[in-house]
Backbone and ligand atoms as CSV (ligand in chain L), in Angstrom:
chain,resi,resn,atom,element,x,y,z
A,1,MET,N,N,0.854,-1.183,0.000
A,1,MET,CA,C,-0.001,-0.001,0.000
A,1,MET,C,C,0.889,1.238,0.004
A,2,SER,N,N,0.635,2.116,-0.937
A,2,SER,CA,C,1.484,3.295,-1.053
A,2,SER,C,C,1.109,4.335,-0.003
A,3,ILE,N,N,1.984,5.307,0.179
A,3,ILE,CA,C,1.765,6.344,1.182
A,3,ILE,C,C,0.554,7.198,0.805
A,4,ALA,N,N,0.313,7.385,-0.514
A,4,ALA,CA,C,-0.842,8.178,-0.934
A,4,ALA,C,C,-2.148,7.493,-0.540
A,5,LYS,N,N,-2.173,6.164,-0.663
A,5,LYS,CA,C,-3.390,5.433,-0.277
A,5,LYS,C,C,-3.587,5.492,1.237
A,6,ARG,N,N,-2.510,5.457,1.997
A,6,ARG,CA,C,-2.635,5.568,3.454
A,6,ARG,C,C,-3.135,6.944,3.864
A,7,LYS,N,N,-2.616,7.977,3.213
A,7,LYS,CA,C,-3.089,9.332,3.498
A,7,LYS,C,C,-4.563,9.469,3.158
A,8,LEU,N,N,-4.956,8.909,2.020
A,8,LEU,CA,C,-6.373,8.953,1.624
A,8,LEU,C,C,-7.235,8.218,2.648
A,9,GLY,N,N,-6.754,7.074,3.133
A,9,GLY,CA,C,-7.501,6.317,4.140
A,9,GLY,C,C,-7.683,7.104,5.420
A,10,VAL,N,N,-6.642,7.808,5.860
A,10,VAL,CA,C,-6.746,8.629,7.075
A,10,VAL,C,C,-7.742,9.758,6.855
A,11,CYS,N,N,-7.695,10.420,5.687
A,11,CYS,CA,C,-8.630,11.509,5.397
A,11,CYS,C,C,-10.064,11.006,5.351
A,12,VAL,N,N,-10.277,9.836,4.747
A,12,VAL,CA,C,-11.621,9.269,4.684
A,12,VAL,C,C,-12.121,8.920,6.081
A,13,ALA,N,N,-11.257,8.349,6.925
A,13,ALA,CA,C,-11.663,7.990,8.281
A,13,ALA,C,C,-12.028,9.228,9.094
A,14,ILE,N,N,-11.214,10.280,9.004
A,14,ILE,CA,C,-11.501,11.516,9.739
A,14,ILE,C,C,-12.802,12.135,9.243
A,15,THR,N,N,-12.998,12.161,7.928
A,15,THR,CA,C,-14.235,12.713,7.370
A,15,THR,C,C,-15.446,11.905,7.805
A,16,ALA,N,N,-15.320,10.587,7.818
A,16,ALA,CA,C,-16.437,9.736,8.225
A,16,ALA,C,C,-16.803,9.988,9.686
A,17,VAL,N,N,-15.819,10.132,10.560
A,17,VAL,CA,C,-16.096,10.401,11.965
A,17,VAL,C,C,-16.765,11.762,12.126
A,18,LEU,N,N,-16.273,12.766,11.414
A,18,LEU,CA,C,-16.875,14.100,11.516
A,18,LEU,C,C,-18.314,14.091,10.988
A,19,VAL,N,N,-18.561,13.411,9.909
A,19,VAL,CA,C,-19.917,13.349,9.341
A,19,VAL,C,C,-20.844,12.616,10.296
A,20,LEU,N,N,-20.370,11.481,10.843
A,20,LEU,CA,C,-21.218,10.721,11.766
A,20,LEU,C,C,-21.504,11.515,13.038
A,21,ALA,N,N,-20.521,12.290,13.516
A,21,ALA,CA,C,-20.713,13.061,14.735
A,21,ALA,C,C,-21.692,14.220,14.534
A,22,ASN,N,N,-21.815,14.708,13.315
A,22,ASN,CA,C,-22.672,15.855,13.044
A,22,ASN,C,C,-23.849,15.515,12.146
A,23,THR,N,N,-24.338,14.297,12.221
A,23,THR,CA,C,-25.406,13.861,11.330
A,23,THR,C,C,-26.668,14.698,11.492
A,24,GLY,N,N,-27.061,14.967,12.720
A,24,GLY,CA,C,-28.271,15.751,12.953
A,24,GLY,C,C,-28.163,17.156,12.383
A,25,THR,N,N,-27.023,17.779,12.588
A,25,THR,CA,C,-26.800,19.122,12.052
A,25,THR,C,C,-26.824,19.119,10.533
A,26,ILE,N,N,-26.206,18.096,9.949
A,26,ILE,CA,C,-26.172,18.012,8.481
A,26,ILE,C,C,-27.586,17.822,7.931
A,27,PHE,N,N,-28.386,16.961,8.569
A,27,PHE,CA,C,-29.759,16.763,8.093
A,27,PHE,C,C,-30.583,18.045,8.221
A,28,ALA,N,N,-30.425,18.766,9.344
A,28,ALA,CA,C,-31.169,20.027,9.495
A,28,ALA,C,C,-30.747,21.043,8.451
A,29,TRP,N,N,-29.443,21.073,8.159
A,29,TRP,CA,C,-28.924,21.998,7.152
A,29,TRP,C,C,-29.466,21.647,5.769
A,30,LEU,N,N,-29.486,20.339,5.448
A,30,LEU,CA,C,-30.027,19.917,4.157
A,30,LEU,C,C,-31.524,20.212,4.064
A,31,GLN,N,N,-32.238,20.070,5.183
A,31,GLN,CA,C,-33.681,20.383,5.192
A,31,GLN,C,C,-33.886,21.875,4.955
A,32,ASP,N,N,-33.067,22.715,5.575
A,32,ASP,CA,C,-33.192,24.162,5.376
A,32,ASP,C,C,-32.881,24.555,3.940
A,33,LEU,N,N,-31.915,23.889,3.317
A,33,LEU,CA,C,-31.559,24.190,1.936
A,33,LEU,C,C,-32.611,23.704,0.944
A,34,GLY,N,N,-33.447,22.758,1.376
A,34,GLY,CA,C,-34.468,22.216,0.480
A,34,GLY,C,C,-33.992,21.024,-0.314
A,35,VAL,N,N,-32.856,20.468,0.070
A,35,VAL,CA,C,-32.316,19.323,-0.667
A,35,VAL,C,C,-33.145,18.068,-0.409
A,36,ILE,N,N,-33.555,17.871,0.836
A,36,ILE,CA,C,-34.313,16.668,1.176
A,36,ILE,C,C,-35.691,16.671,0.519
A,37,PRO,N,N,-36.459,17.780,0.572
A,37,PRO,CA,C,-37.734,17.768,-0.171
A,37,PRO,C,C,-37.547,17.594,-1.676
A,38,PHE,N,N,-36.490,18.164,-2.238
A,38,PHE,CA,C,-36.223,17.989,-3.667
A,38,PHE,C,C,-35.944,16.517,-3.984
A,39,ALA,N,N,-35.148,15.875,-3.145
A,39,ALA,CA,C,-34.840,14.460,-3.369
A,39,ALA,C,C,-36.092,13.603,-3.232
A,40,GLN,N,N,-36.963,13.945,-2.276
A,40,GLN,CA,C,-38.216,13.205,-2.133
A,40,GLN,C,C,-39.100,13.395,-3.353
A,41,HIS,N,N,-39.113,14.600,-3.906
A,41,HIS,CA,C,-39.891,14.850,-5.126
A,41,HIS,C,C,-39.337,14.027,-6.288
A,42,ILE,N,N,-38.015,14.010,-6.454
A,42,ILE,CA,C,-37.386,13.241,-7.529
A,42,ILE,C,C,-37.701,11.760,-7.363
A,43,ARG,N,N,-37.606,11.279,-6.123
A,43,ARG,CA,C,-37.882,9.858,-5.886
A,43,ARG,C,C,-39.319,9.514,-6.240
A,44,SER,N,N,-40.269,10.355,-5.817
A,44,SER,CA,C,-41.674,10.021,-6.062
A,44,SER,C,C,-42.062,10.184,-7.527
A,45,GLU,N,N,-41.395,11.087,-8.262
A,45,GLU,CA,C,-41.772,11.319,-9.643
A,45,GLU,C,C,-41.027,10.441,-10.633
A,46,TYR,N,N,-39.733,10.212,-10.400
A,46,TYR,CA,C,-38.898,9.586,-11.425
A,46,TYR,C,C,-38.343,8.223,-11.059
A,47,VAL,N,N,-38.130,7.945,-9.791
A,47,VAL,CA,C,-37.568,6.653,-9.389
A,47,VAL,C,C,-38.714,5.764,-8.945
A,48,THR,N,N,-39.497,5.355,-9.930
A,48,THR,CA,C,-40.649,4.509,-9.651
A,48,THR,C,C,-40.217,3.050,-9.631
A,49,GLY,N,N,-41.134,2.193,-9.283
A,49,GLY,CA,C,-40.828,0.765,-9.265
A,49,GLY,C,C,-40.426,0.255,-10.629
A,50,THR,N,N,-41.093,0.752,-11.669
A,50,THR,CA,C,-40.747,0.323,-13.026
A,50,THR,C,C,-39.327,0.744,-13.383
A,51,ALA,N,N,-38.947,1.959,-13.040
A,51,ALA,CA,C,-37.594,2.419,-13.346
A,51,ALA,C,C,-36.563,1.586,-12.603
A,52,ILE,N,N,-36.837,1.240,-11.351
A,52,ILE,CA,C,-35.890,0.430,-10.586
A,52,ILE,C,C,-35.758,-0.959,-11.199
A,53,VAL,N,N,-36.865,-1.539,-11.648
A,53,VAL,CA,C,-36.812,-2.865,-12.276
A,53,VAL,C,C,-35.993,-2.803,-13.560
A,54,VAL,N,N,-36.193,-1.761,-14.364
A,54,VAL,CA,C,-35.437,-1.622,-15.615
A,54,VAL,C,C,-33.940,-1.473,-15.330
A,55,ILE,N,N,-33.592,-0.668,-14.341
A,55,ILE,CA,C,-32.179,-0.460,-14.004
A,55,ILE,C,C,-31.548,-1.771,-13.517
A,56,VAL,N,N,-32.258,-2.491,-12.650
A,56,VAL,CA,C,-31.721,-3.762,-12.142
A,56,VAL,C,C,-31.567,-4.764,-13.284
A,57,ALA,N,N,-32.556,-4.806,-14.196
A,57,ALA,CA,C,-32.455,-5.730,-15.331
A,57,ALA,C,C,-31.255,-5.384,-16.203
A,58,LEU,N,N,-31.019,-4.096,-16.438
A,58,LEU,CA,C,-29.858,-3.702,-17.235
A,58,LEU,C,C,-28.557,-4.058,-16.535
A,59,LEU,N,N,-28.500,-3.875,-15.226
A,59,LEU,CA,C,-27.281,-4.220,-14.493
A,59,LEU,C,C,-27.020,-5.718,-14.546
A,60,ILE,N,N,-28.094,-6.519,-14.537
A,60,ILE,CA,C,-27.910,-7.977,-14.603
A,60,ILE,C,C,-27.532,-8.397,-16.019
A,61,LEU,N,N,-28.157,-7.786,-17.021
A,61,LEU,CA,C,-27.949,-8.229,-18.396
A,61,LEU,C,C,-26.630,-7.744,-18.985
A,62,LEU,N,N,-26.148,-6.593,-18.555
A,62,LEU,CA,C,-24.882,-6.107,-19.091
A,62,LEU,C,C,-23.744,-6.986,-18.584
A,63,PRO,N,N,-22.839,-7.408,-19.460
A,63,PRO,CA,C,-21.701,-8.192,-18.983
A,63,PRO,C,C,-20.770,-7.343,-18.127
A,64,GLY,N,N,-20.062,-7.987,-17.232
A,64,GLY,CA,C,-19.209,-7.274,-16.292
A,64,GLY,C,C,-18.140,-6.450,-16.975
A,65,ARG,N,N,-17.563,-6.958,-18.058
A,65,ARG,CA,C,-16.498,-6.216,-18.733
A,65,ARG,C,C,-17.036,-4.939,-19.352
A,66,ALA,N,N,-18.290,-4.955,-19.855
A,66,ALA,CA,C,-18.857,-3.747,-20.461
A,66,ALA,C,C,-19.039,-2.666,-19.411
A,67,VAL,N,N,-19.526,-3.034,-18.237
A,67,VAL,CA,C,-19.711,-2.060,-17.160
A,67,VAL,C,C,-18.362,-1.510,-16.738
A,68,TRP,N,N,-17.354,-2.388,-16.647
A,68,TRP,CA,C,-16.032,-1.955,-16.226
A,68,TRP,C,C,-15.389,-1.066,-17.278
A,69,ALA,N,N,-15.631,-1.364,-18.570
A,69,ALA,CA,C,-15.029,-0.579,-19.636
A,69,ALA,C,C,-15.595,0.833,-19.673
A,70,ILE,N,N,-16.847,0.997,-19.239
A,70,ILE,CA,C,-17.449,2.325,-19.206
A,70,ILE,C,C,-16.768,3.178,-18.143
A,71,SER,N,N,-16.502,2.606,-16.988
A,71,SER,CA,C,-15.995,3.393,-15.873
A,71,SER,C,C,-14.479,3.554,-15.918
A,72,ALA,N,N,-13.733,2.482,-15.946
A,72,ALA,CA,C,-12.283,2.559,-15.915
A,72,ALA,C,C,-11.744,1.185,-16.256
A,73,ARG,N,N,-10.421,1.069,-16.370
A,73,ARG,CA,C,-9.820,-0.235,-16.585
A,73,ARG,C,C,-8.582,-0.340,-15.714
A,74,ARG,N,N,-8.100,-1.560,-15.574
A,74,ARG,CA,C,-6.993,-1.818,-14.652
A,74,ARG,C,C,-5.741,-2.180,-15.426
A,75,CYS,N,N,-4.615,-1.868,-14.835
A,75,CYS,CA,C,-3.326,-2.223,-15.420
A,75,CYS,C,C,-3.164,-3.732,-15.358
A,76,PRO,N,N,-2.764,-4.379,-16.468
A,76,PRO,CA,C,-2.602,-5.827,-16.433
A,76,PRO,C,C,-1.380,-6.267,-15.633
A,77,VAL,N,N,-0.461,-5.354,-15.345
A,77,VAL,CA,C,0.760,-5.721,-14.637
A,77,VAL,C,C,0.583,-5.569,-13.129
A,78,CYS,N,N,0.185,-4.368,-12.682
A,78,CYS,CA,C,0.133,-4.110,-11.245
A,78,CYS,C,C,-1.299,-3.976,-10.730
A,79,ASP,N,N,-2.311,-4.044,-11.609
A,79,ASP,CA,C,-3.716,-4.063,-11.237
A,79,ASP,C,C,-4.201,-2.756,-10.622
A,80,CYS,N,N,-3.535,-1.649,-10.887
A,80,CYS,CA,C,-4.034,-0.367,-10.412
A,80,CYS,C,C,-4.980,0.214,-11.479
A,81,VAL,N,N,-5.805,1.176,-11.096
A,81,VAL,CA,C,-6.815,1.725,-11.984
A,81,VAL,C,C,-6.182,2.717,-12.939
A,82,MET,N,N,-6.492,2.572,-14.239
A,82,MET,CA,C,-6.022,3.509,-15.276
A,82,MET,C,C,-7.244,4.197,-15.857
A,83,PHE,N,N,-7.257,5.522,-15.817
A,83,PHE,CA,C,-8.446,6.250,-16.225
A,83,PHE,C,C,-8.428,6.627,-17.690
A,84,ARG,N,N,-7.263,6.821,-18.289
A,84,ARG,CA,C,-7.195,7.215,-19.691
A,84,ARG,C,C,-6.864,6.012,-20.556
A,85,ARG,N,N,-7.566,5.885,-21.678
A,85,ARG,CA,C,-7.319,4.759,-22.564
A,85,ARG,C,C,-6.011,4.990,-23.321
A,86,GLY,N,N,-5.170,3.991,-23.357
A,86,GLY,CA,C,-3.925,4.078,-24.089
A,86,GLY,C,C,-2.818,4.770,-23.326
A,87,ALA,N,N,-3.070,5.228,-22.120
A,87,ALA,CA,C,-2.053,5.916,-21.346
A,87,ALA,C,C,-1.174,4.899,-20.615
A,88,TYR,N,N,-0.016,5.346,-20.218
A,88,TYR,CA,C,0.855,4.480,-19.444
A,88,TYR,C,C,0.389,4.456,-18.005
A,89,CYS,N,N,0.672,3.329,-17.344
A,89,CYS,CA,C,0.275,3.160,-15.948
A,89,CYS,C,C,1.105,4.100,-15.073
A,90,ALA,N,N,0.436,4.803,-14.159
A,90,ALA,CA,C,1.136,5.741,-13.292
A,90,ALA,C,C,1.973,5.022,-12.232
A,91,GLU,N,N,1.608,3.795,-11.903
A,91,GLU,CA,C,2.305,3.072,-10.840
A,91,GLU,C,C,3.555,2.361,-11.373
A,92,CYS,N,N,3.401,1.583,-12.448
A,92,CYS,CA,C,4.517,0.752,-12.892
A,92,CYS,C,C,5.076,1.165,-14.251
A,93,GLY,N,N,4.414,2.078,-14.951
A,93,GLY,CA,C,4.901,2.540,-16.235
A,93,GLY,C,C,4.553,1.632,-17.388
A,94,SER,N,N,3.821,0.576,-17.124
A,94,SER,CA,C,3.432,-0.351,-18.190
A,94,SER,C,C,2.366,0.279,-19.052
A,95,ARG,N,N,2.390,-0.042,-20.341
A,95,ARG,CA,C,1.339,0.426,-21.229
A,95,ARG,C,C,0.280,-0.662,-21.302
A,96,GLY,N,N,-0.896,-0.344,-20.759
A,96,GLY,CA,C,-1.948,-1.350,-20.669
A,96,GLY,C,C,-2.649,-1.537,-21.918
L,1,ZN,ZN,ZN,0.724,-0.829,-13.718
């Protein structure tokens, strides 16, 4: 595990503790901003049972490699994530 991943892990842990400690405040703030009523409106209007069934069916029917190819791909040598197609691996320098 590289030092950058360890630093990221520490930052994620600290952020998670801060978010969990202030959950009530965050919810009240989101309610004041109108984010929660907006999300409830979106859920009731657009995320219907039919839409959820269609999304789940697409996730099941799409092959795993197609889903992975849309998001990112991994280096065949060191297995780290490569975001640009045809670029060299940032970790090992291999061209994937
Ligand atoms: Zn690599």
